N, C-alpha and C positions, 0 to 999 in steps of 0.2 A: 533480538535473537533471530538467527537465520538457520533454518533447517536445510541442510545441503543435500542436493541430489547427487548421488555418486557418479553420475555420468558427466556432470558439469564441474570441472575443477576450478572455474573462475567465479564461484558463488560469492566469495568474500568481496571481490572487486565489484560485482553486481550489487551487492548489498550496500556498499559504500556509495556507489553512484546513485542508487535509488534513494537512499536516505538523504544524501546531499541535495538532490533535486527536489524532493518532497519538502524538506525543511525550508529550502530557499523559496519555493513557490507558495507554500502554505504558512509562511511566517512563523514556523515552529509551533503551530497551533494544533498539532496532532500529538496526542499523548499515547504512550505505550506502543509506539510504532514497531511492528514486527513483520518479518517476511518469511515466506516458505516457498521453496521451489522444489517441486517433486513431479516426476514424470512429465516434464515440460509445462507444468501449470504453475503460475506464480500466484501466490495469495498474499495480499497486503492487509494487515490488521492494525487497528488502532481506534482511538476515540477522539472526537472533536465536538465542538459546540455549534457547528454551522454546516449546513448542506453545501454552501459555497466552498468552504475549505475542503470538504470531501471531493468536490469536483476539481479543485485545484490539484489535489493529490492524484486524482486519476489522470489529469493532463501531464503531471510530472512523471508518473509511471510510464505513460505512453511515449514520452520524450526519451526515456532511457531504455525501456524494454518494449520493443516493437512486436514481439512474438505474441501469439494468442495461445491459450486463453489466459485471462487475468481475472482473478476473483478479488474484488475490492470489498473487504469486510471492515470498513471503517464505520463505526457506530456513531450516530449523532446523538449527543446527550444534551438535553435541554433542562436546565435546572438541576435537580437531584435525581431525575429519573431518565434512564436511557430510552430513546425511541428505538423500536425494533426495526432498524434500517440496516439491511445487509444487501449490498448490491452485487450482482454478478454481471460483469461487463466483459463481453467478448466481441470486439468489433472486427 
């Protein structure tokens, strides 16, 4: 699901590019992957079982979307209980 910023008509293309890059780099190990672009801020949400996969997702986002800021809200779930990991990454 992608929530579109009315100022950016190319949101669908950006979503496809982000999803393709994240899936490729993270080996499809991020579940419920969602994007939101509003007021120039990109938010990426999802779940994974590894901090490494979360870092791969961040690298993929930076490959496609070079603008700041980016909120990476990919939660790392270990076993049956989610770890409260929500990263804010703006480089």
